[in-house]
N, C-alpha and C positions, 0 to 999 in steps of 0.2 A: 296553604291555610294552616295556621298553628292552632291546635285545639285549646280549649279552656282547661282541660284536665291533662294529666300526664299522658302523652301520646306514645310512650315507649321510646323507640329510637328512630333515627333517620336512616333509611335504606338508600344506598347509593348504587346505581347500576351504570357501569361503563358501557355505553351503547356502541362504542367503536367509532362514532361519528359525532364530533363536536362535544358539547357539554354533556356531562353524565346526567341521567335521570335520577332525581332524588325525591323522596316522599317519606312521611311518617308512616311506619308500618311494622309488620312482623312477618317473617317467613312461616307459611303454614304447610308447605310441602315442596320437596325438590327431589329430582332424580338425575343421575348421570348414567349414560349408557357406555361410558368408557370402560374398557377392559385392558389388561396388560398388553395386548397386541393390537389395540385400536389405533388406526391412523386417522380416522374420522369418527366423530361421535356427537351425540346430542345431549344437552343438559337442559332441564326445564325447572324453573323456579316459579312458585305461586306465592304471592304475598297478599295479605289483607291490610288495607290502609287503616291506620288508627287515628286519623285526623277528624273523625266524626262523620265522614261521608259514606262509610260502609262499602267503599269500592274495593276492587281487587286489581292486582297487577300480575300479568302473565309475562314471563321473560323466557323466551326460547333462545338458546345459544348453540349454534353450530360450531364445532371445534375441529381443527385439522392440524396435522403435523406435516403435510405434504407440500413440497415445493416443486416448481416446474422451471423449464428452460425459459428464460426471458424472451417473450415474443414467439414462443414455440407453438407447436400444433395444438396443444391443449387449450390455449387461450384462457387460462384460469389464473386467478390470483392478482396480487398487487406487487409491483416492483419493490423489493426490499433487499437490503444488503445484510448478509450475516453479521451479527453483532448488534443490529437494530434491536430496540427493546421488544419489538413484536416477534423477533426470531426465536422459535423454541429450541432449547438445547438438544432436543431429541428429534429434530427435523429429519424427514425422510424424503429421498428423491422419488419423483414420479416414475413408475415403471413403464409408462408409455413414451414420455418424451426424453427420458434419460438426461437430466440436466447437469450431471457431473456432481462431484463432491463439493458441498458448500464450504468445506474447510479450505479449499483452494482459492477462495475469495471470488469476487465478482458480484453481479446483480442477478437476482432470480425473481420469479413470480411466486410469491408465497400465498397459499390459501390462508387468509386471515379469518379471525373469528367473525361470525355472522350473528348479529343480534336482532331479534324481533321483540318489541315490547308493546303490549296492549294494556291500556287502562280500561277496566271494565266496570260499568255502573252496577252490575248485579252478579251474584254467584252464578246464575244461569249463563250469563254472557261469558264469564270466565271459563266455565266448562265447555262452552262452544268454541272458545279460542284455543282450547287444548286439543281440539279435533283437527284432523287433516283431511284434505280432499283425497278421495280414493283414486288410485291409479287404474282402477277398473274401467267400467263403462262410463262414457260421458254422461253427466247428469246424476251419477250416484251421489248420495248425500255424504257429507263429511263424517268420518268415524274417529273414535278414540283408538289410537294405537297403544301398544304396550307402555311406552313412556308416559303418555297422557293418563292412562289408566292407573299407573303406579302413583303418579302425583296425586290423583284424586283419592286413591285409597289412603294415602298418608293424610291429606288435608281434611277428608271427611271426618276423621277422628278428632280433629282440632277445631273444626268450624261447622256448626249446625246448618248454616246456610248452604255451604258446599255440599254437605251430606244430603240435604233436601234436593238441591239441583241435580246432583249425581244420581239420585234415585230415578230421575227421568232421562238419564243419559243413555245413548245407544252404544252398547258394548259389542265389540267385535274382536 
């Protein structure tokens, strides 16, 4: 839907599977849990659509630098040859299956980016999508973890609807 007024810019999200998601919008919050020694980390982006629908988009992106032995005991990843566009320059071998040095060539199972994209009709739904299911007791309600909390703290200063919805969020 193209709005009647200036919508801002088109946001494009590479979902990792098929065509990219795109919409008129603006980023209102994001965090990355990456550190200098991260092998795996989470990035979260929260967007508000500017197409007149007042909807939100939550994009959770799991990142990894780890590769495994092809068909090895870890059974993780996607078969990729070093040099493929998806291969990170700073790829690290799995400490469990010991796949060897990628610079020696061959085919390895690479942990590729994992994208989860939610289009939310309301700010409350966006806040809910930032929550995760607890690993505690079965039946425990979903909770906001540190990354979700950080995104909301950034977004609530830029968007009054997120601020109102977050006022009812369960913080842990």
